[in-house]
VEXROVO-193373 format. One record per residue (C-alpha): x, y, z. Coordinates in steps of 0.25 Angstrom, whole numbers, padded with zeros to 4 digits, always signed. Layout:
BEGIN
XYZ/...
REM end
This chain:
BEGIN
+0000+0000+0000/+0011+0009+0003/+0025+0011-0003/+0032+0020+0007/+0024+0018+0020/+0022+0007+0029/+0009+0006+0038/+0007-0003+0050/-0002-0004+0063/+0003-0009+0076/-0004-0008+0089/-0012+0004+0085/-0001+0011+0079/-0001+0014+0064/+0013+0015+0059/+0016+0023+0046/+0030+0021+0041/+0037+0029+0030/+0044+0018+0022/+0053+0025+0012/+0066+0022+0019/+0075+0022+0007/+0071+0036+0005/+0072+0040+0020/+0057+0040+0019/+0056+0052+0010/+0042+0057+0008/+0038+0056-0007/+0024+0059-0011/+0020+0044-0012/+0025+0041+0002/+0018+0054+0007/+0005+0049+0001/+0007+0035+0007/+0009+0041+0021/-0004+0049+0020/-0011+0036+0016/-0004+0028+0027/-0009+0038+0038/-0023+0037+0032/-0023+0022+0033/-0017+0021+0047/-0025+0032+0053/-0038+0025+0048/-0035+0012+0055/-0042+0011+0067/-0032+0003+0075/-0022+0014+0073/-0021+0023+0085/-0007+0029+0082/+0000+0033+0069/+0015+0032+0068/+0023+0038+0056/+0037+0033+0055/+0048+0030+0044/+0055+0018+0040/+0070+0018+0040/+0080+0028+0046/+0072+0040+0042/+0058+0045+0045/+0057+0053+0032/+0067+0061+0024/+0055+0070+0020/+0049+0074+0007/+0056+0066-0005/+0062+0078-0013/+0065+0068-0024/+0050+0070-0028/+0050+0086-0029/+0064+0084-0036/+0057+0076-0047/+0045+0085-0048/+0043+0092-0062/+0033+0102-0056/+0032+0111-0044/+0019+0103-0041/+0026+0090-0041/+0037+0095-0032/+0027+0099-0021/+0020+0085-0021/+0028+0078-0011/+0026+0090-0001/+0011+0091-0004/+0011+0076+0000/+0019+0078+0012/+0010+0089+0016/-0002+0080+0015/+0005+0070+0024/+0008+0080+0034/-0007+0085+0034/-0011+0070+0036/-0002+0067+0047/-0006+0080+0055/-0021+0075+0053/-0018+0061+0058/-0029+0059+0069/-0022+0048+0076/-0009+0050+0084/+0003+0051+0075/+0017+0047+0079/+0029+0049+0070/+0040+0039+0073/+0053+0046+0068/+0061+0035+0064/+0072+0043+0058/+0076+0057+0052/+0065+0065+0046/+0067+0076+0036/+0059+0087+0029/+0045+0082+0027/+0048+0070+0036/+0051+0079+0048/+0039+0087+0045/+0030+0075+0047/+0035+0075+0062/+0026+0086+0065/+0013+0079+0061/+0015+0068+0072/+0009+0069+0086/+0022+0064+0091/+0035+0059+0086/+0044+0048+0091/+0058+0048+0084/+0071+0040+0084/+0081+0049+0092/+0091+0050+0080/+0081+0055+0070/+0081+0070+0065/+0072+0079+0059/+0076+0088+0047/+0068+0098+0040/+0076+0101+0027/+0065+0107+0019/+0072+0121+0017/+0084+0114+0011/+0075+0109-0001/+0066+0121-0003/+0055+0117+0006/+0050+0121+0020/+0046+0113+0033/+0032+0117+0035/+0028+0109+0048/+0042+0112+0055/+0040+0127+0052/+0026+0127+0057/+0027+0118+0070/+0042+0118+0073/+0042+0132+0080/+0033+0127+0091/+0041+0115+0094/+0055+0117+0090/+0055+0133+0090/+0055+0142+0078/+0070+0143+0078/+0073+0128+0078/+0062+0126+0068/+0068+0136+0059/+0082+0130+0060/+0076+0116+0057/+0068+0121+0045/+0079+0131+0039/+0091+0123+0041/+0087+0108+0040/+0095+0105+0053/+0090+0092+0059/+0082+0091+0072/+0085+0078+0079/+0075+0069+0085/+0081+0072+0099/+0079+0087+0097/+0065+0085+0091/+0062+0077+0104/+0067+0089+0113/+0058+0099+0106/+0046+0090+0106/+0045+0087+0091/+0048+0072+0094/+0041+0065+0106/+0050+0053+0108/+0063+0048+0104/+0068+0033+0102/+0082+0028+0100/+0079+0020+0087/+0068+0016+0077/+0064+0003+0085/+0063+0011+0098/+0055+0022+0090/+0044+0012+0086/+0043+0007+0100/+0042+0021+0106/+0031+0025+0096/+0023+0012+0099/+0024+0016+0114/+0019+0030+0112/+0008+0025+0103/+0004+0015+0113/+0004+0026+0124/-0005+0035+0115/-0015+0023+0113/-0017+0021+0128/-0023+0035+0129/-0037+0041+0125/-0039+0041+0110/-0048+0054+0112/-0037+0060+0120/-0026+0057+0110/-0035+0062+0099/-0037+0075+0106/-0022+0077+0109/-0019+0073+0094/-0029+0085+0090/-0022+0095+0099/-0008+0091+0093/-0014+0093+0079/-0019+0107+0083/-0005+0110+0089/+0001+0107+0075/-0009+0114+0067/-0003+0126+0060/-0006+0134+0048/+0009+0135+0046/+0010+0121+0042/+0000+0122+0031/+0008+0135+0026/+0021+0128+0027/+0016+0116+0019/+0011+0125+0008/+0024+0132+0008/+0031+0119+0007/+0023+0115-0005/+0026+0128-0011/+0041+0127-0009/+0040+0113-0015/+0035+0118-0028/+0046+0129-0029/+0058+0128-0038/+0068+0129-0026/+0062+0116-0019/+0061+0109-0032/+0076+0112-0035/+0080+0108-0021/+0072+0094-0023/+0080+0092-0036/+0093+0095-0028/+0089+0085-0017/+0086+0074-0028/+0100+0077-0033/+0106+0076-0019/+0111+0090-0020/+0109+0102-0010/+0100+0113-0015/+0105+0126-0017/+0097+0139-0015/+0099+0154-0018/+0096+0163-0006/
REM end
């Protein structure tokens, strides 16, 4: 049914695994479409009480697959992967069941942006988050919108404008990550422990908390930033940068 996604249910937990490890789980349009379908499928299953999104292999996700806009012949085609990424983000923000992201490794760009959609994040302690969008002519809309309230405006600007990494330990200190695990095996066990603890509580109470968390993350700045991302993706600068990425070259800009 899926090419790049694996779905399983275990003791009330629906696991959605990004399975494109040979490309560090880079998000192309096909994979993004499959993830949306997988979320729909898992959430519709009555036996699923908690949803977990994670990655396969050493990375959670390398972010949007820039080989797709690099091969685009029109600005409209160049923006397709980012429109699909926006659809996935919107779908994850609107998941009604508790959503846990199990950060099994590094997350870059769009992969790092997905972190903000979760109710809570559990990560391997050697993982890092990187937002390199500006290097390739894009922006990081969710980081820019939600980052200042958690990381502070100055650190958010540092991460968004320089592409410096935020380690999982730093993210845990700031509250972006709830729990750390020493390795992937321990990560899965910790997620299962947390999911079990959630399911011991009142469903209506959890739903109310979930709704409050959603409101806390609701910001018109996200919509504005996403529309700006799509505009940038159609621009000449980003299209040229994507071609440089495909050729394994560093893009050059005129200031």
